[in-house]
C-alpha positions, 0 to 999 in steps of 0.5 A: 386399264392401268399399265405399269412402266418398267425399266428392263434389266437387259434392254434391247439395244441397236448395235450402234447403241450397244457399248459392249458390242462396239468394244468387242467388235473393236477388239476383234478388228484389232486382233485381225489387223494388228494381232502380231504386234499388239497382243495385250487387249486388257483394260489397263492398256492405254490403247484399249482405254482409247477404244472404249472412249471412242465406243462410248462416243459412238453410242451417243451419236447412235442414240441421237440418230435414233431420236424420234424423227419429229424431234430431229426435224423440230430441232432444225426447223429454225434453219430452213424451210423444207419441201416435205409438203403436207398431204393436203398440199401435194395430193389434192388436184384441180377438179378434172373428172365429172365426179370431181366437179360434182364434189366441188359443186356440192361443196358450195354453200346453198347447193344440195346436189349437182350434176355435171352433164357433158353435152353431145355434139348434136346439142353443141353444133358439133363441138366437144368439151361443153357441159351443162350444170344441173343444180339442186339447191338447199332449203332456205330457213325462211323461203323453204324449197328454193328449187320449187317455183310453187308458193303456197298460202293457207287462207280462210275465205267466206264463201257465203255459207260460212268460212272455209280453209283453202290452200292457194298455190301459185306456180311461178317461172323457175329461177333459171327461166326467162320470166325470172330474169328481172327478179335476180335482184331485190326490187326497191319497190314493187309498184303495181301488178296487173294483167297486160293492157288491163287495170287489174289482174284477169284470171283465166278459169279452168277449162275441160278437165283442168282444175287450175286457173292461170293469169298473165301478170305484168309487174311494174317495179323500181318505178319505171321497169316492167316485166311480165310472165304467166302463172298457174294457180291451184286451189285446194280443195277444188272449188265447187259449182256454186257461183258465190263460192267461185266468185269469193275464191277468185276475188281472193286470188286476185287480191293475193296476186295484186298484193305488193307488200312483204311476204306477198306472193310476188315478194316471196318469189322475188326473194326466192329468185334472188337467193337462187341467183346468188348461189348460181353466181357463186357456182359460175365463179367457182366453175370459171376458176376451176375450168379444165383446159379446152372445156367450158360451161354452156349453161347452169340449170335448175332441177325441175320438181315432181311432187310425189303423193302417197295414199295409204291406210295403216292399221295400228294398235292404239299403243303406237305413238302416232305422231312420232311414227308418222314424223319418222315415216315422213322423214324416211320418205323425204330421204327416200325420194331425195337421198341426203349427201353426207360429208365424211370427216378425215378422222372417220376415214383415218379410222377406216385405215384408208390411205392418204393417197386415196383420201386426198384423191381429187379436189380438196373440199371445204366441208369434208370428204365425199366418197365416190360411193356416196355419189354412186350408191344412192337409194334405189329408184329416185335420186339415181337417174339410172333407175327411175322406177318407184316400186310400191314394195319399196314403200311398204318396206319403208313403212315396216322398217320405220316401225321397227326403228321406232318400236321399243318392243323386242319381239313380235314388233309388227304384230304389236305395233303395225298390224296392216298396210293396205290400199297403198297407191302413188301419184306424181304431180308437175306444175301442180298438175297430176301426171300419174294418179294412184298407181298400184304397182310401180311409178315410172318417173319421166325425165328423171334426169331433169325432173327430181322427185319430192315427197309431198305431205300435202298431196298425200293421204296417210290414214291410221286405223285401229280396228275400224276406227280412224285415228286422229293425230296432232298435225302441228306436233308431227311437223315439229317432230319432223323438223327435229329429225331434219336438224339431226341430219348433218350433211356437212362436217365442221371438223378440221379436214387437214391432217395434223403433222406431229409436233416434235420437241425442239432439242437445243442440244442436238448439235452439242458435242461432249469431247471424248477427251473428258472420258479419259482417266485424269492420269492422261492429262486430257480434258480439264486435267492438266499435268503438273510441272513434276512431269518432264517436258517431253512427257507433257509434250506427248500429252499435247501431241495426243490431245492434238491427235484426238481432236481429229476424232473429235472433229468428225464426231462433233460434225456428225452431231451438227449434220444431224441438226441441219437435216432440214437444210438438206431438204430445203428450197431456201436459196441461202443454203450454202452447205450440205456438210456441216462442221462444228468448231471445237472451241469447247474442248479445254485448252484447244487454243494451245493447239490451234496454230491459226489462233496462235498466229491471228493476234486475236484474243481467244473470244474474238477469234471464236466470234470471227466466223471467217477466221483461218480455222473456219476457212480451213474447215470449209475447205476440208469439209466441202469445196464449192465443187462438192457443194454444187454437186451435192446440192443439185443431187439433193434437189434432184431427189426432192423432184424425184419424190414427185415424179418430176424432172428437168432433164431436157432443160438441164441437158440443153444447158450443159450442151449449150455451155460446152459449145461455147468454150474450148479451154477445158479449165474454162469449161470446168468453171462454166459448168460450175456456173451452170450447176449454181444456176440449175440450183436456182432453177430447181428451187424455183421449180419446186417452190411452185410445184404444189400449185402447178402439179395440182392445177396442171389441167386448169385453164385461165379464168376468163371472168377475172383480170386478164392482162398483167396477171398470173391468171393463166393456164396450168399448162402455161405455168408448167411450160415456162417453169420447165424452161427456167423462167420465173415470170409466169404472168400473161403480159405484153412481150413484144415491147417489154424490153423498154420497161427494163431500160433507163436513159440517164442524162450525163452532161450534154450526153446520155448513158443507158442503164439496164435494170432487173425485175427488182428495178436494180441496175445490173448493167450501165453503159461505159460510154456516152451517147449524143442523144437518147434514141442512140442510147435506147437503141444501144441498150436494146442491142446490149440486152439482145447480145448480153444473154451470151456468156462469152460476152462477159469478162471478170477482171481482177482489180487491186492487190490486197484485197483483190476485187472483181469487176464484170464487163460486157463486150460483144466484140472481143477485139475491142477489149479492154474497152467495155460497152457496159459494166455491172454496178453489182457489188464488187466481190473478192471471190471470183466465183461469186462474180461469175454467179453475178454474171449468171444473175444478169443473164437470167434476168435478161432472158426473162425479157420478152420471153413467154407463151400465149395459150389460146383455147379454141373452144372459147372462140366458138361462134355464138348466134350472129357470129359470121367468121370461123377459125380456118386451120388448113390441113392442105391446100384446099381443105380446112380442119372440120372441127377447129374448136374442139380440144384444140389450143394454139401456142403463140411464141415470140420468134426472137426476130423482127421485120417490117411486114409491109415489105419483103425483107429478111427477119432481123435478130431481136429480143428474146434472143434465146428464142432464135436458137433452134435447139431451144425451140426444139426444147420448147416444142418437146415441153409443149408436147409433153405437158399438154394433156393427151386429148388436146391438140396443140398448134405451135406458132412463132411470130415475128415483131412488126416494125412497120404499120399494122393492119387488121390481119398482119400476122405479127406478134404485136397485132396478135397481142393487141387483138387477143388482149382486147378480146380477153378484156372484153370477155372478162367484163360482164357488162360488155355488149354482145355485139362488142364481144362479137367484134373483138372475137372477129378481129382476133380470129382474123389475125389467127386465120392469117397466122394459120395460113402463113404457117401452113 
């Protein structure tokens, strides 16, 4: 429908955009506050002219502020990155619940359905937190149903009296069974297939009521390797009693089983197992990468298959398209017994008006979105383990609904197409053997949680009649039509599932300002208008005075536009942001240079003055608009607001920092400066916290991936990362802490002597010794002592040097009596700004506090005993008893104490590195953060370990020994080729030292 666009005669304006309203309001205020002295409010009055110009400028600013927010944000995108995260960044979470894990598993290529099954303590030796995964795999275009271990071939055999068609089905081990282990890689060669101890395959014929053969196969592959397993062979139709027929069929079975070529039984089995194992490996990788803290996966299993056969007689009119109807029936039966799981697109969910909070709840999937209802409300009977009964009435309804769906008639559909459905029975088969045969009421599916039903056309007998005449149909056409229906069932969604953020138009003129001086009549001599010399000098001076007065208003209005232009800076996590108020110099106002004293005294040309960003005018504006104190306060409050948007806070850490600072300083002026330093430091802490917040929020429950690189890596738990970030630390990697200090010390020869240099995380020198040391060891020891003491702000001094300009040098001296001789000075670039020098000190302290600081999170469930393990975790609860279940939902948090000692002798611990961990209040902060960040269902033990300066033995409860044992166990566990006995030894060594730590701590 065409819509006409109109310009309204009386547009509806907001108050700030309505010139008439602003003018009336201005006059009202004039009358209220100066009505006794200013009585002429007509348009000829110069004061009213000024009011009108000001009101006109306000409408421009109001219109700018009312621009579409996407255009305003687009206009300032060039300024800074912001922290307004997209829905897909901030709302999804690491899979946490059983439904979350099902969704992640189903989202894997090759997986059709999956079940995440918590194991009972009876299945896990009294350990909670273990799960099994049950996988149902997608069908392979070439290999068919990978879930089924049955491979069938249709063959023709000469049985003496003539040729006869048979279907030979071989039941192999399932891909997750021991017999299939050797087949997880494609064989280079399959050399021979026999029965063990025989030169050929020996068939065991059916016995009793059994109709199937069996054979034990021994396969020689890749020249020297062998494996063996038992197979069951079915023959359909069943072989008669004629010995000639029996011999012919048995010989053909042996020939088929002995064949080692392409598309042989053994080749197809090999390829099926490889396909399944490839998917299984990708599932293992995904599960280990998405493991919850304190939980683990015990095993991945394959669903077992029970085939469903239906016998039914359907009387129809000859006008019914049998092939189309039968293909539809088969398609509906397949989906009835194996309901499809369909992904939804973001567009479909948006159309349903579902909120983003609900859309993006749970993990972000690659193929779209899975509604919980899709997993809960599956078709009756079969795919839902809560209802494992199949009713004949449901199948009758399915036949009727399919007829309705495929008919073009409007009325009397059943009478016109399907006349009667009779003699319907249902049977199920496992391993090619009948379980329940021709049930007429309902079929109860045994073990339906593990053994999933599949409709089998081959095991069904669907007959059509018209009158009393059986109707034939084209089997190949039915299968072709069925395949077409299968391809129309789209289970995945290829449309982008990320919300599109509206892209605004960048308005380059958003920060521009057009002076109100241009709005005055020419007689005022403002703007580009200049009064001639015909006017008196006094009159022209008053005009210049008025022009100067108007620049105050211009400065406010111009800066308002610039503030709007820099809105992204206010919500930025860019460390280079230096303003929260943004000025706009008035260089474009005509003849402004005649008024600007800073320019007149500069001796520069007007162009050079404008290009000088640090001229006196710019500096004056900086001081007027935003002092350093105001900036630090506002910047912190903006960052607090950003954290509050996500329900995050660093209140405990911030309180500790300010309390720590106030305890160190007695002088109030020094305290104010120190608090400004802390405010600057907290800005960096908050920016660091916000920069990693999406990942840490999403992965707060995630554990380490023990199949990936374990050491000197960011492969750590979400708890560890959140804890360290909340403590203001940036190095979140798992690494060796007890001797990390040596990585930050450089010993440099200086003539016959040595000096030391201390470097930061970027390898830049931040402290250099002033004096020399006679040998490298003395220099090394002094450097270590400097690092230990240099986290104390009281040990630093800012010394001015020179006169014009004054620069500031940073010196370190822990003993104030030795001033002005420094132990070390900072080679960081000198500055003429004292506060910049102070922030450099904070940078040094920040870098030094990182050294040796960290936490090791040990998940007890990963240390659970396997077969053959002889040592257990022993956590005392009193003098005589230990915790009965030390592996379930428990972690140990191992932290450096900040002390060192020789564990071989009795001695008091000596202060060491990291020194802040010696602080009782900082320890209390750490304990509080661990308790707050640890999931409520997990019990965290906290242990502080000293560094051992002596000789280690197997059970020394030192940080050094624990680190070595834990690293050795992690690296053994990450390597899939580690022998079981070696992994067991590494576990025993780790548990030995842990038990000693628990005993001493108790």
